[in-house]
ChimeraX commands (.cxc) that place a marker at each C-alpha (Angstrom):
marker #1 position 29.39,20.50,14.21 radius 0.5
marker #1 position 25.68,19.62,14.31 radius 0.5
marker #1 position 25.54,15.81,15.01 radius 0.5
marker #1 position 21.96,15.44,16.24 radius 0.5
marker #1 position 19.41,14.48,13.68 radius 0.5
marker #1 position 15.69,15.59,13.17 radius 0.5
marker #1 position 13.27,14.80,10.54 radius 0.5
marker #1 position 10.11,16.80,9.55 radius 0.5
marker #1 position 7.13,14.50,8.85 radius 0.5
marker #1 position 4.04,15.85,6.96 radius 0.5
marker #1 position 0.74,13.79,7.37 radius 0.5
marker #1 position -1.25,14.26,4.26 radius 0.5
marker #1 position -4.78,14.14,5.88 radius 0.5
marker #1 position -7.14,16.07,3.64 radius 0.5
marker #1 position -10.22,17.98,4.68 radius 0.5
marker #1 position -12.24,14.88,3.89 radius 0.5
marker #1 position -10.18,12.78,6.29 radius 0.5
marker #1 position -10.46,15.56,8.99 radius 0.5
marker #1 position -14.20,15.76,8.58 radius 0.5
marker #1 position -14.36,12.05,9.48 radius 0.5
marker #1 position -12.14,12.50,12.42 radius 0.5
marker #1 position -14.53,15.15,13.90 radius 0.5
marker #1 position -17.65,13.06,13.01 radius 0.5
marker #1 position -18.82,15.03,9.97 radius 0.5
marker #1 position -19.42,13.83,6.38 radius 0.5
marker #1 position -16.09,13.28,4.84 radius 0.5
marker #1 position -16.86,13.49,1.07 radius 0.5
marker #1 position -17.48,17.09,0.37 radius 0.5
marker #1 position -14.18,18.82,-0.49 radius 0.5
marker #1 position -12.33,19.18,-3.83 radius 0.5
marker #1 position -9.22,17.15,-3.14 radius 0.5
marker #1 position -7.50,18.68,-6.35 radius 0.5
marker #1 position -7.75,22.18,-5.12 radius 0.5
marker #1 position -6.62,21.14,-1.55 radius 0.5
marker #1 position -3.49,19.43,-2.67 radius 0.5
marker #1 position -2.53,21.99,-5.10 radius 0.5
marker #1 position -2.70,24.82,-2.52 radius 0.5
marker #1 position -1.26,23.08,0.39 radius 0.5
marker #1 position 1.49,21.26,-1.40 radius 0.5
marker #1 position 2.60,24.21,-3.35 radius 0.5
marker #1 position 3.10,26.13,-0.01 radius 0.5
marker #1 position 4.72,23.06,1.85 radius 0.5
marker #1 position 7.20,22.53,-1.05 radius 0.5
marker #1 position 7.78,26.17,-1.31 radius 0.5
marker #1 position 8.66,26.34,2.36 radius 0.5
marker #1 position 10.93,23.13,2.28 radius 0.5
marker #1 position 12.85,24.60,-0.78 radius 0.5
marker #1 position 13.29,28.02,0.89 radius 0.5
marker #1 position 14.43,26.22,4.09 radius 0.5
marker #1 position 16.85,23.94,2.18 radius 0.5
marker #1 position 15.59,20.72,3.90 radius 0.5
marker #1 position 13.77,17.55,3.02 radius 0.5
marker #1 position 10.59,15.99,4.75 radius 0.5
marker #1 position 8.72,12.79,4.71 radius 0.5
marker #1 position 5.21,12.77,3.44 radius 0.5
marker #1 position 2.89,10.31,4.79 radius 0.5
marker #1 position 0.36,9.75,1.96 radius 0.5
marker #1 position -3.15,8.08,1.80 radius 0.5
marker #1 position -3.20,5.87,-1.23 radius 0.5
marker #1 position -6.95,6.18,-1.97 radius 0.5
marker #1 position -6.61,10.07,-2.29 radius 0.5
marker #1 position -3.74,9.62,-4.66 radius 0.5
marker #1 position -5.86,7.49,-6.83 radius 0.5
marker #1 position -8.72,9.89,-6.67 radius 0.5
marker #1 position -6.84,12.95,-7.39 radius 0.5
marker #1 position -4.37,13.44,-10.19 radius 0.5
marker #1 position -3.34,16.68,-8.60 radius 0.5
marker #1 position -2.36,14.92,-5.34 radius 0.5
marker #1 position -0.54,12.18,-7.29 radius 0.5
marker #1 position 1.32,14.84,-9.32 radius 0.5
marker #1 position 2.42,16.80,-6.32 radius 0.5
marker #1 position 3.67,13.70,-4.58 radius 0.5
marker #1 position 5.59,12.90,-7.53 radius 0.5
marker #1 position 7.13,16.35,-7.61 radius 0.5
marker #1 position 8.02,15.83,-3.90 radius 0.5
marker #1 position 9.73,12.71,-4.72 radius 0.5
marker #1 position 11.62,14.27,-7.45 radius 0.5
marker #1 position 12.86,17.07,-5.26 radius 0.5
marker #1 position 14.18,14.48,-2.76 radius 0.5
marker #1 position 11.58,14.14,-0.13 radius 0.5
marker #1 position 10.61,10.88,1.26 radius 0.5
marker #1 position 7.17,9.42,0.55 radius 0.5
marker #1 position 5.74,7.10,3.21 radius 0.5
marker #1 position 2.67,5.21,4.00 radius 0.5
marker #1 position -0.30,6.42,5.82 radius 0.5
marker #1 position -2.75,3.50,4.82 radius 0.5
marker #1 position -4.78,3.32,1.63 radius 0.5
marker #1 position -8.22,4.79,2.96 radius 0.5
marker #1 position -7.18,6.24,6.50 radius 0.5
marker #1 position -9.42,4.16,8.62 radius 0.5
marker #1 position -9.90,5.20,12.15 radius 0.5
marker #1 position -9.45,2.19,14.46 radius 0.5
marker #1 position -6.84,0.37,12.32 radius 0.5
marker #1 position -6.01,-1.94,15.33 radius 0.5
marker #1 position -9.75,-3.08,15.35 radius 0.5
marker #1 position -9.66,-4.45,11.79 radius 0.5
marker #1 position -8.85,-8.06,10.84 radius 0.5
marker #1 position -5.26,-9.13,10.00 radius 0.5
marker #1 position -6.28,-9.40,6.33 radius 0.5
marker #1 position -8.00,-5.88,6.40 radius 0.5
marker #1 position -4.82,-4.32,8.03 radius 0.5
marker #1 position -2.48,-5.97,5.44 radius 0.5
marker #1 position -4.68,-4.68,2.47 radius 0.5
marker #1 position -4.79,-1.20,3.83 radius 0.5
marker #1 position -0.85,-1.21,4.07 radius 0.5
marker #1 position 0.01,-3.02,1.03 radius 0.5
marker #1 position -2.57,-1.21,-1.26 radius 0.5
marker #1 position -1.13,2.21,-0.23 radius 0.5
marker #1 position 2.46,0.96,-0.72 radius 0.5
marker #1 position 1.34,-0.15,-4.24 radius 0.5
marker #1 position -0.08,3.17,-5.12 radius 0.5
marker #1 position 2.87,5.03,-3.91 radius 0.5
marker #1 position 5.21,2.66,-6.13 radius 0.5
marker #1 position 3.16,3.34,-9.10 radius 0.5
marker #1 position 3.17,7.22,-8.40 radius 0.5
marker #1 position 6.99,7.58,-7.46 radius 0.5
marker #1 position 8.35,4.39,-8.79 radius 0.5
marker #1 position 9.62,3.34,-5.27 radius 0.5
marker #1 position 7.83,1.46,-2.62 radius 0.5
marker #1 position 7.61,3.45,0.73 radius 0.5
marker #1 position 10.01,2.48,3.60 radius 0.5
marker #1 position 7.97,4.17,6.42 radius 0.5
marker #1 position 4.52,3.97,8.00 radius 0.5
marker #1 position 2.26,5.90,10.33 radius 0.5
marker #1 position -1.01,4.58,11.33 radius 0.5
marker #1 position -4.23,6.87,11.21 radius 0.5
marker #1 position -4.83,8.23,14.73 radius 0.5
marker #1 position -1.54,6.80,15.83 radius 0.5
marker #1 position -3.08,3.49,16.53 radius 0.5
marker #1 position -0.71,0.48,16.31 radius 0.5
marker #1 position -0.01,-2.63,18.21 radius 0.5
marker #1 position 2.29,-5.72,17.88 radius 0.5
marker #1 position 0.09,-7.31,15.13 radius 0.5
marker #1 position 0.36,-4.25,12.95 radius 0.5
marker #1 position 4.02,-4.06,13.42 radius 0.5
marker #1 position 4.65,-7.64,12.48 radius 0.5
marker #1 position 2.48,-7.09,9.34 radius 0.5
marker #1 position 4.67,-3.97,8.57 radius 0.5
marker #1 position 7.75,-6.23,8.98 radius 0.5
marker #1 position 6.46,-8.88,6.64 radius 0.5
marker #1 position 5.65,-6.13,4.05 radius 0.5
marker #1 position 9.11,-4.84,3.97 radius 0.5
marker #1 position 8.57,-1.51,5.90 radius 0.5
marker #1 position 11.46,-0.54,7.73 radius 0.5
marker #1 position 10.12,2.12,10.37 radius 0.5
marker #1 position 6.92,2.98,12.04 radius 0.5
marker #1 position 6.21,6.40,13.46 radius 0.5
marker #1 position 2.83,5.83,15.24 radius 0.5
marker #1 position 3.97,5.94,19.01 radius 0.5
marker #1 position 2.60,8.88,20.55 radius 0.5
marker #1 position 1.83,9.84,24.09 radius 0.5
marker #1 position 1.63,13.12,25.95 radius 0.5
marker #1 position 0.34,14.50,29.13 radius 0.5
marker #1 position -2.40,16.44,27.21 radius 0.5
marker #1 position -4.05,13.27,25.75 radius 0.5
marker #1 position -7.06,13.29,28.05 radius 0.5
marker #1 position -7.78,17.07,27.22 radius 0.5
marker #1 position -7.45,16.28,23.43 radius 0.5
marker #1 position -10.04,13.47,23.94 radius 0.5
marker #1 position -12.33,15.71,25.74 radius 0.5
marker #1 position -11.87,18.51,23.20 radius 0.5
marker #1 position -12.80,16.24,20.34 radius 0.5
marker #1 position -15.88,14.70,22.09 radius 0.5
marker #1 position -17.21,18.11,22.89 radius 0.5
marker #1 position -16.88,19.56,19.39 radius 0.5
marker #1 position -17.37,16.51,16.99 radius 0.5
marker #1 position -20.41,16.33,14.87 radius 0.5
marker #1 position -21.49,13.03,16.17 radius 0.5
marker #1 position -19.52,10.26,18.16 radius 0.5
marker #1 position -16.28,9.37,16.40 radius 0.5
marker #1 position -13.86,6.66,17.24 radius 0.5
marker #1 position -11.49,7.43,19.85 radius 0.5
marker #1 position -8.03,7.87,18.30 radius 0.5
marker #1 position -4.78,8.80,20.25 radius 0.5
marker #1 position -3.02,5.54,20.40 radius 0.5
marker #1 position -2.33,3.32,23.48 radius 0.5
marker #1 position 1.26,4.27,24.41 radius 0.5
marker #1 position 1.68,5.40,27.98 radius 0.5
marker #1 position 3.97,7.63,29.85 radius 0.5
marker #1 position 6.91,5.21,29.80 radius 0.5
marker #1 position 7.06,5.59,26.17 radius 0.5
marker #1 position 10.67,6.08,24.72 radius 0.5
marker #1 position 11.51,9.58,23.37 radius 0.5
marker #1 position 14.03,8.11,20.90 radius 0.5
marker #1 position 13.89,5.40,18.22 radius 0.5
marker #1 position 13.79,1.84,19.46 radius 0.5
marker #1 position 13.31,-1.81,18.38 radius 0.5
marker #1 position 9.78,-2.50,19.70 radius 0.5
marker #1 position 9.41,-5.52,21.89 radius 0.5
marker #1 position 7.34,-8.32,20.16 radius 0.5
marker #1 position 5.69,-8.90,23.70 radius 0.5
marker #1 position 4.84,-5.10,24.39 radius 0.5
marker #1 position 5.38,-2.95,21.47 radius 0.5
marker #1 position 5.78,0.24,23.44 radius 0.5
marker #1 position 8.80,-1.08,25.30 radius 0.5
marker #1 position 12.35,-1.57,23.75 radius 0.5
marker #1 position 13.24,-5.02,22.71 radius 0.5
marker #1 position 16.00,-6.86,20.75 radius 0.5
marker #1 position 17.09,-5.83,17.29 radius 0.5
marker #1 position 14.65,-6.57,14.57 radius 0.5
marker #1 position 13.90,-5.50,11.00 radius 0.5
marker #1 position 11.65,-2.64,12.17 radius 0.5
marker #1 position 12.48,0.51,13.88 radius 0.5
marker #1 position 9.71,2.51,16.11 radius 0.5
marker #1 position 10.12,6.24,15.73 radius 0.5
marker #1 position 8.01,8.12,18.59 radius 0.5
marker #1 position 6.65,11.37,18.11 radius 0.5
marker #1 position 8.46,14.03,20.12 radius 0.5
marker #1 position 7.51,15.31,23.51 radius 0.5
marker #1 position 9.13,17.71,25.79 radius 0.5
marker #1 position 11.02,16.23,29.11 radius 0.5
marker #1 position 9.50,18.90,31.18 radius 0.5
marker #1 position 5.75,18.25,31.60 radius 0.5
marker #1 position 5.69,15.73,28.74 radius 0.5
marker #1 position 3.93,18.23,26.42 radius 0.5
marker #1 position 3.69,17.54,22.73 radius 0.5
marker #1 position 6.45,18.84,20.34 radius 0.5
marker #1 position 4.96,19.21,17.03 radius 0.5
marker #1 position 3.67,22.10,14.87 radius 0.5
marker #1 position 0.05,21.94,15.74 radius 0.5
marker #1 position 0.55,22.49,19.42 radius 0.5
marker #1 position 3.22,24.96,18.82 radius 0.5
marker #1 position 0.86,27.20,16.58 radius 0.5
marker #1 position -1.58,27.25,19.67 radius 0.5
marker #1 position 1.10,28.08,22.26 radius 0.5
marker #1 position 2.84,31.15,20.50 radius 0.5
marker #1 position 6.30,32.15,19.34 radius 0.5
marker #1 position 7.99,32.60,22.66 radius 0.5
marker #1 position 7.02,29.02,23.87 radius 0.5
marker #1 position 7.93,27.79,20.45 radius 0.5
marker #1 position 11.34,29.12,20.57 radius 0.5
marker #1 position 11.97,28.02,24.11 radius 0.5
marker #1 position 10.72,24.50,23.49 radius 0.5
marker #1 position 12.95,24.10,20.40 radius 0.5
marker #1 position 15.97,25.41,22.51 radius 0.5
marker #1 position 15.42,22.85,25.28 radius 0.5
marker #1 position 14.97,19.88,22.92 radius 0.5
marker #1 position 17.58,17.53,23.73 radius 0.5
marker #1 position 17.28,14.07,22.12 radius 0.5
marker #1 position 19.82,12.49,19.67 radius 0.5
marker #1 position 17.11,11.98,17.16 radius 0.5
marker #1 position 13.55,13.21,16.85 radius 0.5
marker #1 position 10.75,13.83,14.27 radius 0.5
marker #1 position 8.71,16.88,14.04 radius 0.5
marker #1 position 5.16,16.38,12.92 radius 0.5
marker #1 position 3.30,18.82,10.72 radius 0.5
marker #1 position -0.11,18.12,8.98 radius 0.5
marker #1 position -0.60,19.31,5.37 radius 0.5
marker #1 position -3.91,21.11,6.43 radius 0.5
marker #1 position -1.61,23.56,8.72 radius 0.5
marker #1 position -0.53,25.18,5.13 radius 0.5
marker #1 position -4.31,26.26,4.66 radius 0.5
marker #1 position -6.93,28.02,6.22 radius 0.5
marker #1 position -10.72,28.60,5.76 radius 0.5
marker #1 position -10.40,31.12,3.13 radius 0.5
marker #1 position -8.78,28.23,0.85 radius 0.5
marker #1 position -12.20,26.91,0.69 radius 0.5
marker #1 position -11.98,24.38,3.63 radius 0.5
marker #1 position -15.46,23.29,4.92 radius 0.5
marker #1 position -16.88,25.38,7.67 radius 0.5
marker #1 position -17.17,22.48,9.95 radius 0.5
marker #1 position -13.35,22.28,10.28 radius 0.5
marker #1 position -13.55,25.55,12.31 radius 0.5
marker #1 position -13.42,23.13,15.19 radius 0.5
marker #1 position -10.00,21.76,14.18 radius 0.5
marker #1 position -7.01,23.47,16.03 radius 0.5
marker #1 position -5.69,26.39,14.34 radius 0.5
marker #1 position -7.60,26.03,11.00 radius 0.5
marker #1 position -8.91,29.60,11.50 radius 0.5
marker #1 position -5.44,30.99,11.71 radius 0.5
marker #1 position -4.29,32.72,8.40 radius 0.5
marker #1 position -2.21,30.34,6.29 radius 0.5
marker #1 position 0.50,33.05,5.89 radius 0.5
marker #1 position 0.91,33.29,9.61 radius 0.5
marker #1 position 1.25,29.48,10.14 radius 0.5
marker #1 position 3.89,29.25,7.21 radius 0.5
marker #1 position 5.90,31.89,8.84 radius 0.5
marker #1 position 5.67,30.26,12.12 radius 0.5
marker #1 position 6.70,26.90,10.74 radius 0.5
marker #1 position 9.67,28.60,8.94 radius 0.5
marker #1 position 10.77,30.17,12.17 radius 0.5
marker #1 position 10.55,26.74,14.08 radius 0.5
marker #1 position 12.64,24.91,11.30 radius 0.5
marker #1 position 15.35,27.59,11.58 radius 0.5
marker #1 position 15.41,27.25,15.42 radius 0.5
marker #1 position 15.60,23.49,15.06 radius 0.5
marker #1 position 18.29,23.74,12.50 radius 0.5
marker #1 position 20.49,25.55,14.98 radius 0.5
marker #1 position 21.13,22.42,16.78 radius 0.5
marker #1 position 20.11,19.73,14.69 radius 0.5
marker #1 position 20.68,18.46,11.10 radius 0.5
marker #1 position 17.30,18.04,9.48 radius 0.5
marker #1 position 17.49,14.85,7.39 radius 0.5
marker #1 position 15.12,12.22,5.75 radius 0.5
marker #1 position 13.72,9.78,7.93 radius 0.5
marker #1 position 15.42,6.87,6.37 radius 0.5
marker #1 position 18.86,8.65,7.45 radius 0.5
marker #1 position 17.60,8.69,11.08 radius 0.5
marker #1 position 16.93,4.86,11.04 radius 0.5
marker #1 position 20.36,4.12,9.52 radius 0.5
marker #1 position 22.00,6.29,12.19 radius 0.5
marker #1 position 20.31,4.60,14.91 radius 0.5
marker #1 position 20.90,1.09,13.69 radius 0.5
marker #1 position 24.52,1.90,13.18 radius 0.5
marker #1 position 24.73,3.48,16.79 radius 0.5
marker #1 position 22.89,0.53,18.20 radius 0.5
marker #1 position 25.19,-2.02,16.57 radius 0.5
marker #1 position 28.16,-0.20,18.00 radius 0.5
marker #1 position 26.76,-0.28,21.37 radius 0.5
marker #1 position 25.90,-4.11,21.02 radius 0.5
marker #1 position 29.49,-4.91,19.72 radius 0.5
marker #1 position 30.83,-2.96,22.71 radius 0.5
marker #1 position 28.75,-5.00,25.07 radius 0.5
marker #1 position 29.76,-8.26,23.47 radius 0.5
marker #1 position 33.47,-7.53,23.58 radius 0.5
marker #1 position 33.23,-7.03,27.39 radius 0.5
marker link #1:1,2 radius 0.2
marker link #1:2,3 radius 0.2
marker link #1:3,4 radius 0.2
marker link #1:4,5 radius 0.2
marker link #1:5,6 radius 0.2
marker link #1:6,7 radius 0.2
marker link #1:7,8 radius 0.2
marker link #1:8,9 radius 0.2
marker link #1:9,10 radius 0.2
marker link #1:10,11 radius 0.2
marker link #1:11,12 radius 0.2
marker link #1:12,13 radius 0.2
marker link #1:13,14 radius 0.2
marker link #1:14,15 radius 0.2
marker link #1:15,16 radius 0.2
marker link #1:16,17 radius 0.2
marker link #1:17,18 radius 0.2
marker link #1:18,19 radius 0.2
marker link #1:19,20 radius 0.2
marker link #1:20,21 radius 0.2
marker link #1:21,22 radius 0.2
marker link #1:22,23 radius 0.2
marker link #1:23,24 radius 0.2
marker link #1:24,25 radius 0.2
marker link #1:25,26 radius 0.2
marker link #1:26,27 radius 0.2
marker link #1:27,28 radius 0.2
marker link #1:28,29 radius 0.2
marker link #1:29,30 radius 0.2
marker link #1:30,31 radius 0.2
marker link #1:31,32 radius 0.2
marker link #1:32,33 radius 0.2
marker link #1:33,34 radius 0.2
marker link #1:34,35 radius 0.2
marker link #1:35,36 radius 0.2
marker link #1:36,37 radius 0.2
marker link #1:37,38 radius 0.2
marker link #1:38,39 radius 0.2
marker link #1:39,40 radius 0.2
marker link #1:40,41 radius 0.2
marker link #1:41,42 radius 0.2
marker link #1:42,43 radius 0.2
marker link #1:43,44 radius 0.2
marker link #1:44,45 radius 0.2
marker link #1:45,46 radius 0.2
marker link #1:46,47 radius 0.2
marker link #1:47,48 radius 0.2
marker link #1:48,49 radius 0.2
marker link #1:49,50 radius 0.2
marker link #1:50,51 radius 0.2
marker link #1:51,52 radius 0.2
marker link #1:52,53 radius 0.2
marker link #1:53,54 radius 0.2
marker link #1:54,55 radius 0.2
marker link #1:55,56 radius 0.2
marker link #1:56,57 radius 0.2
marker link #1:57,58 radius 0.2
marker link #1:58,59 radius 0.2
marker link #1:59,60 radius 0.2
marker link #1:60,61 radius 0.2
marker link #1:61,62 radius 0.2
marker link #1:62,63 radius 0.2
marker link #1:63,64 radius 0.2
marker link #1:64,65 radius 0.2
marker link #1:65,66 radius 0.2
marker link #1:66,67 radius 0.2
marker link #1:67,68 radius 0.2
marker link #1:68,69 radius 0.2
marker link #1:69,70 radius 0.2
marker link #1:70,71 radius 0.2
marker link #1:71,72 radius 0.2
marker link #1:72,73 radius 0.2
marker link #1:73,74 radius 0.2
marker link #1:74,75 radius 0.2
marker link #1:75,76 radius 0.2
marker link #1:76,77 radius 0.2
marker link #1:77,78 radius 0.2
marker link #1:78,79 radius 0.2
marker link #1:79,80 radius 0.2
marker link #1:80,81 radius 0.2
marker link #1:81,82 radius 0.2
marker link #1:82,83 radius 0.2
marker link #1:83,84 radius 0.2
marker link #1:84,85 radius 0.2
marker link #1:85,86 radius 0.2
marker link #1:86,87 radius 0.2
marker link #1:87,88 radius 0.2
marker link #1:88,89 radius 0.2
marker link #1:89,90 radius 0.2
marker link #1:90,91 radius 0.2
marker link #1:91,92 radius 0.2
marker link #1:92,93 radius 0.2
marker link #1:93,94 radius 0.2
marker link #1:94,95 radius 0.2
marker link #1:95,96 radius 0.2
marker link #1:96,97 radius 0.2
marker link #1:97,98 radius 0.2
marker link #1:98,99 radius 0.2
marker link #1:99,100 radius 0.2
marker link #1:100,101 radius 0.2
marker link #1:101,102 radius 0.2
marker link #1:102,103 radius 0.2
marker link #1:103,104 radius 0.2
marker link #1:104,105 radius 0.2
marker link #1:105,106 radius 0.2
marker link #1:106,107 radius 0.2
marker link #1:107,108 radius 0.2
marker link #1:108,109 radius 0.2
marker link #1:109,110 radius 0.2
marker link #1:110,111 radius 0.2
marker link #1:111,112 radius 0.2
marker link #1:112,113 radius 0.2
marker link #1:113,114 radius 0.2
marker link #1:114,115 radius 0.2
marker link #1:115,116 radius 0.2
marker link #1:116,117 radius 0.2
marker link #1:117,118 radius 0.2
marker link #1:118,119 radius 0.2
marker link #1:119,120 radius 0.2
marker link #1:120,121 radius 0.2
marker link #1:121,122 radius 0.2
marker link #1:122,123 radius 0.2
marker link #1:123,124 radius 0.2
marker link #1:124,125 radius 0.2
marker link #1:125,126 radius 0.2
marker link #1:126,127 radius 0.2
marker link #1:127,128 radius 0.2
marker link #1:128,129 radius 0.2
marker link #1:129,130 radius 0.2
marker link #1:130,131 radius 0.2
marker link #1:131,132 radius 0.2
marker link #1:132,133 radius 0.2
marker link #1:133,134 radius 0.2
marker link #1:134,135 radius 0.2
marker link #1:135,136 radius 0.2
marker link #1:136,137 radius 0.2
marker link #1:137,138 radius 0.2
marker link #1:138,139 radius 0.2
marker link #1:139,140 radius 0.2
marker link #1:140,141 radius 0.2
marker link #1:141,142 radius 0.2
marker link #1:142,143 radius 0.2
marker link #1:143,144 radius 0.2
marker link #1:144,145 radius 0.2
marker link #1:145,146 radius 0.2
marker link #1:146,147 radius 0.2
marker link #1:147,148 radius 0.2
marker link #1:148,149 radius 0.2
marker link #1:149,150 radius 0.2
marker link #1:150,151 radius 0.2
marker link #1:151,152 radius 0.2
marker link #1:152,153 radius 0.2
marker link #1:153,154 radius 0.2
marker link #1:154,155 radius 0.2
marker link #1:155,156 radius 0.2
marker link #1:156,157 radius 0.2
marker link #1:157,158 radius 0.2
marker link #1:158,159 radius 0.2
marker link #1:159,160 radius 0.2
marker link #1:160,161 radius 0.2
marker link #1:161,162 radius 0.2
marker link #1:162,163 radius 0.2
marker link #1:163,164 radius 0.2
marker link #1:164,165 radius 0.2
marker link #1:165,166 radius 0.2
marker link #1:166,167 radius 0.2
marker link #1:167,168 radius 0.2
marker link #1:168,169 radius 0.2
marker link #1:169,170 radius 0.2
marker link #1:170,171 radius 0.2
marker link #1:171,172 radius 0.2
marker link #1:172,173 radius 0.2
marker link #1:173,174 radius 0.2
marker link #1:174,175 radius 0.2
marker link #1:175,176 radius 0.2
marker link #1:176,177 radius 0.2
marker link #1:177,178 radius 0.2
marker link #1:178,179 radius 0.2
marker link #1:179,180 radius 0.2
marker link #1:180,181 radius 0.2
marker link #1:181,182 radius 0.2
marker link #1:182,183 radius 0.2
marker link #1:183,184 radius 0.2
marker link #1:184,185 radius 0.2
marker link #1:185,186 radius 0.2
marker link #1:186,187 radius 0.2
marker link #1:187,188 radius 0.2
marker link #1:188,189 radius 0.2
marker link #1:189,190 radius 0.2
marker link #1:190,191 radius 0.2
marker link #1:191,192 radius 0.2
marker link #1:192,193 radius 0.2
marker link #1:193,194 radius 0.2
marker link #1:194,195 radius 0.2
marker link #1:195,196 radius 0.2
marker link #1:196,197 radius 0.2
marker link #1:197,198 radius 0.2
marker link #1:198,199 radius 0.2
marker link #1:199,200 radius 0.2
marker link #1:200,201 radius 0.2
marker link #1:201,202 radius 0.2
marker link #1:202,203 radius 0.2
marker link #1:203,204 radius 0.2
marker link #1:204,205 radius 0.2
marker link #1:205,206 radius 0.2
marker link #1:206,207 radius 0.2
marker link #1:207,208 radius 0.2
marker link #1:208,209 radius 0.2
marker link #1:209,210 radius 0.2
marker link #1:210,211 radius 0.2
marker link #1:211,212 radius 0.2
marker link #1:212,213 radius 0.2
marker link #1:213,214 radius 0.2
marker link #1:214,215 radius 0.2
marker link #1:215,216 radius 0.2
marker link #1:216,217 radius 0.2
marker link #1:217,218 radius 0.2
marker link #1:218,219 radius 0.2
marker link #1:219,220 radius 0.2
marker link #1:220,221 radius 0.2
marker link #1:221,222 radius 0.2
marker link #1:222,223 radius 0.2
marker link #1:223,224 radius 0.2
marker link #1:224,225 radius 0.2
marker link #1:225,226 radius 0.2
marker link #1:226,227 radius 0.2
marker link #1:227,228 radius 0.2
marker link #1:228,229 radius 0.2
marker link #1:229,230 radius 0.2
marker link #1:230,231 radius 0.2
marker link #1:231,232 radius 0.2
marker link #1:232,233 radius 0.2
marker link #1:233,234 radius 0.2
marker link #1:234,235 radius 0.2
marker link #1:235,236 radius 0.2
marker link #1:236,237 radius 0.2
marker link #1:237,238 radius 0.2
marker link #1:238,239 radius 0.2
marker link #1:239,240 radius 0.2
marker link #1:240,241 radius 0.2
marker link #1:241,242 radius 0.2
marker link #1:242,243 radius 0.2
marker link #1:243,244 radius 0.2
marker link #1:244,245 radius 0.2
marker link #1:245,246 radius 0.2
marker link #1:246,247 radius 0.2
marker link #1:247,248 radius 0.2
marker link #1:248,249 radius 0.2
marker link #1:249,250 radius 0.2
marker link #1:250,251 radius 0.2
marker link #1:251,252 radius 0.2
marker link #1:252,253 radius 0.2
marker link #1:253,254 radius 0.2
marker link #1:254,255 radius 0.2
marker link #1:255,256 radius 0.2
marker link #1:256,257 radius 0.2
marker link #1:257,258 radius 0.2
marker link #1:258,259 radius 0.2
marker link #1:259,260 radius 0.2
marker link #1:260,261 radius 0.2
marker link #1:261,262 radius 0.2
marker link #1:262,263 radius 0.2
marker link #1:263,264 radius 0.2
marker link #1:264,265 radius 0.2
marker link #1:265,266 radius 0.2
marker link #1:266,267 radius 0.2
marker link #1:267,268 radius 0.2
marker link #1:268,269 radius 0.2
marker link #1:269,270 radius 0.2
marker link #1:270,271 radius 0.2
marker link #1:271,272 radius 0.2
marker link #1:272,273 radius 0.2
marker link #1:273,274 radius 0.2
marker link #1:274,275 radius 0.2
marker link #1:275,276 radius 0.2
marker link #1:276,277 radius 0.2
marker link #1:277,278 radius 0.2
marker link #1:278,279 radius 0.2
marker link #1:279,280 radius 0.2
marker link #1:280,281 radius 0.2
marker link #1:281,282 radius 0.2
marker link #1:282,283 radius 0.2
marker link #1:283,284 radius 0.2
marker link #1:284,285 radius 0.2
marker link #1:285,286 radius 0.2
marker link #1:286,287 radius 0.2
marker link #1:287,288 radius 0.2
marker link #1:288,289 radius 0.2
marker link #1:289,290 radius 0.2
marker link #1:290,291 radius 0.2
marker link #1:291,292 radius 0.2
marker link #1:292,293 radius 0.2
marker link #1:293,294 radius 0.2
marker link #1:294,295 radius 0.2
marker link #1:295,296 radius 0.2
marker link #1:296,297 radius 0.2
marker link #1:297,298 radius 0.2
marker link #1:298,299 radius 0.2
marker link #1:299,300 radius 0.2
marker link #1:300,301 radius 0.2
marker link #1:301,302 radius 0.2
marker link #1:302,303 radius 0.2
marker link #1:303,304 radius 0.2
marker link #1:304,305 radius 0.2
marker link #1:305,306 radius 0.2
marker link #1:306,307 radius 0.2
marker link #1:307,308 radius 0.2
marker link #1:308,309 radius 0.2
marker link #1:309,310 radius 0.2
marker link #1:310,311 radius 0.2
marker link #1:311,312 radius 0.2
marker link #1:312,313 radius 0.2
marker link #1:313,314 radius 0.2
marker link #1:314,315 radius 0.2
marker link #1:315,316 radius 0.2
view
């Protein structure tokens, strides 16, 4: 019987957001067209695979694009979780004032509540940038989990690649977590959020990485490394819980009208049919050893298991 749990996360970064990431003008793409094409493919794949995902949404884009709002509402009706990815997707969230951070999170939650009828329970920071202050604000706003902690041995190479190909100097954006970061969910310490602390309302769900070489374990990297590595990596994954990150842009390619500047973005030039087929294969491989569930279920399972361990310790 499959007992280990995995969750699929889809970050809803649009071409406009990605243009800003690479230092280009981020206001030149048709949001309606992007969301219609990408979400149709994403929801189709998830239906075919028989699994649910967690979509991390940008509040401003749901307000600007009626198609985006309609597709997210449909995802919610089909049983997918809808989570918070800030209102305007600012790179450098931790550099903002406490009031600005709160507004980014609260405004996005309010938009999601209006679109779906339910406030979000989870959050991911743009560029994986989070700190203790952000986590405290998330707790205060009733967010139950954060999934921004991310580190891999390839971070220096990713930074170099971005600086080499960006249109102008863009903010650095790969988080501050180091190699000691947990691979499994944990309660973040109030003193140092990247370390485990006592139980608290919010749970941190780090992005997955391999135990061998600390390589990234998410879709964008798997698309670059090919089918053989993808299958081997999935077979060797051995965590009780993990999240598998996908980006919505990975359901599209340049033929879908993406801005030509995004040719610098990893895997954008690969045919969307090839990428969807590869992701379908990866999901099947994960399902051989894991039950794919919503993120909230992973959080519940973690809290229940942690509570059992603590009771056993207290009994001794």
